[in-house]
C-alpha positions as CSV (number, residue, x, y, z in Angstrom):
1,M,-22.0,23.9,-3.0
2,V,-18.5,22.8,-2.2
3,A,-16.7,25.8,-3.7
4,E,-14.6,28.0,-1.5
5,E,-16.1,31.2,-0.2
6,L,-15.0,34.4,-2.0
7,D,-12.8,36.8,-0.1
8,D,-14.9,39.8,1.0
9,E,-11.8,41.8,1.6
10,A,-10.5,41.4,-2.0
11,I,-12.3,44.5,-3.1
12,D,-12.1,47.7,-1.1
13,R,-15.7,48.9,-0.6
14,T,-16.3,52.3,0.8
15,P,-19.5,54.4,0.9
16,Q,-20.1,56.8,-2.0
17,T,-20.1,59.7,0.4
18,S,-16.4,59.6,0.5
19,E,-14.6,62.7,-1.0
20,K,-13.1,60.8,-3.9
21,N,-14.6,61.3,-7.4
22,K,-13.6,57.9,-8.6
23,L,-16.4,55.3,-8.1
24,I,-14.5,52.3,-9.5
25,E,-10.7,52.0,-9.5
26,S,-8.7,49.0,-10.5
27,Y,-4.9,49.0,-10.8
28,K,-2.9,46.1,-12.3
29,A,-5.5,43.6,-11.1
30,D,-5.7,40.0,-12.2
31,F,-8.8,37.9,-11.7
32,S,-9.6,34.2,-12.0
33,W,-12.7,32.0,-11.8
34,E,-10.6,29.4,-10.0
35,V,-8.8,29.6,-6.7
36,P,-5.0,29.5,-7.3
37,A,-3.4,26.1,-6.4
38,N,-0.9,27.8,-4.0
39,S,-1.6,30.6,-1.6
40,I,1.4,32.6,-2.9
41,S,0.3,33.1,-6.5
42,D,2.6,34.2,-9.2
43,S,0.6,36.4,-11.6
44,Q,2.6,35.3,-14.6
45,N,2.0,31.6,-14.0
46,S,-1.6,31.8,-12.8
47,S,-4.6,30.8,-14.9
48,S,-6.0,34.3,-14.8
49,S,-9.1,35.0,-16.8
50,L,-8.5,38.7,-16.7
51,R,-5.0,40.2,-16.5
52,N,-3.5,43.6,-15.7
53,I,-6.9,45.4,-15.5
54,T,-6.3,49.1,-14.9
55,L,-9.6,51.1,-15.0
56,S,-11.0,54.2,-13.5
57,V,-14.7,55.3,-13.6
58,N,-15.5,58.8,-12.3
59,R,-18.7,60.0,-10.8
60,G,-21.2,60.9,-13.6
61,E,-19.4,59.0,-16.4
62,L,-21.2,56.7,-18.7
63,V,-19.1,53.7,-19.5
64,A,-19.8,51.0,-22.2
65,I,-18.0,47.7,-22.2
66,V,-17.9,46.3,-25.7
67,G,-16.2,43.4,-27.4
68,K,-16.7,40.1,-29.1
69,V,-18.4,37.0,-27.6
70,G,-16.0,35.5,-25.0
71,A,-13.8,38.6,-24.7
72,G,-14.4,38.9,-21.0
73,K,-17.1,41.7,-20.7
74,S,-19.3,39.8,-18.3
75,S,-16.2,38.5,-16.4
76,L,-15.0,42.1,-15.9
77,L,-18.3,43.1,-14.4
78,S,-18.3,40.0,-12.2
79,A,-14.8,40.8,-11.0
80,F,-15.9,44.3,-9.8
81,L,-18.9,42.7,-8.1
82,G,-16.5,40.4,-6.2
83,E,-17.7,37.2,-7.9
84,M,-14.2,36.3,-9.2
85,E,-11.0,35.6,-7.2
86,K,-8.7,38.5,-7.2
87,I,-5.2,37.2,-7.8
88,C,-3.3,40.5,-7.5
89,G,-3.6,44.2,-7.8
90,N,-5.9,46.8,-6.2
91,V,-9.6,47.3,-6.7
92,S,-11.8,49.9,-5.0
93,V,-15.6,50.3,-5.4
94,R,-17.3,53.3,-3.8
95,G,-21.1,53.2,-3.4
96,Q,-23.3,50.4,-4.6
97,I,-23.3,48.4,-7.8
98,A,-26.3,46.8,-9.4
99,Y,-25.9,44.3,-12.2
100,V,-28.7,42.7,-14.2
101,P,-27.2,40.1,-16.5
102,Q,-28.5,39.4,-20.0
103,Q,-30.5,36.3,-20.2
104,A,-31.0,34.8,-23.6
105,W,-34.5,33.4,-24.2
106,I,-36.8,32.6,-27.1
107,Q,-40.5,32.0,-27.4
108,N,-41.8,28.6,-28.5
109,M,-42.8,30.1,-31.8
110,S,-41.3,30.6,-35.3
111,L,-38.2,32.8,-35.8
112,R,-40.4,35.3,-37.6
113,D,-42.8,35.5,-34.6
114,N,-39.9,35.9,-32.2
115,I,-38.5,38.8,-34.3
116,C,-41.8,40.5,-35.0
117,F,-43.0,40.0,-31.4
118,G,-46.7,40.5,-32.1
119,Q,-46.1,43.3,-34.7
120,P,-47.1,43.0,-38.3
121,Y,-44.4,41.4,-40.6
122,N,-42.2,44.0,-42.3
123,K,-39.8,42.3,-44.7
124,I,-37.2,45.1,-44.8
125,L,-37.1,45.5,-41.0
126,F,-37.1,41.7,-40.6
127,N,-34.0,41.4,-42.9
128,K,-32.2,44.3,-41.1
129,I,-32.7,42.4,-37.8
130,I,-31.4,39.2,-39.3
131,E,-28.3,41.0,-40.5
132,A,-27.8,42.9,-37.3
133,C,-28.0,39.7,-35.3
134,V,-25.7,37.9,-37.7
135,L,-28.2,35.1,-38.2
136,R,-27.9,34.8,-42.0
137,P,-25.1,32.0,-41.8
138,D,-27.2,30.1,-39.3
139,L,-30.3,30.3,-41.4
140,E,-28.4,29.2,-44.6
141,M,-27.3,26.1,-42.7
């Protein structure tokens, strides 16, 4: 409630009807979850969460953002939504962006019931899911 308002001008937003084919463009942009201590920020000394982001997404492209937990996938999306402070660089978004974040949840039931989700138990499929979710080390503990 006491946080500073985000700068609406940090990201150049133009309608999708513009002639440009690039829907999202970022050039050497740094983003941070925190407002820099001084108004003239030195990118090299800032506590940037994302650094030197150069990205271009053309109309009609399908883009996947993949990486390990904590690599910055959600932060990158938040940056393009204008939810992070832009420290330096240029960012343009043409058209509208919709973002539905992943929300982890679990039913108040057994692990098996959460995986089967009302379907009959299938040991082979169950074990494939345990392996795919990398749950084996947790279950062994």
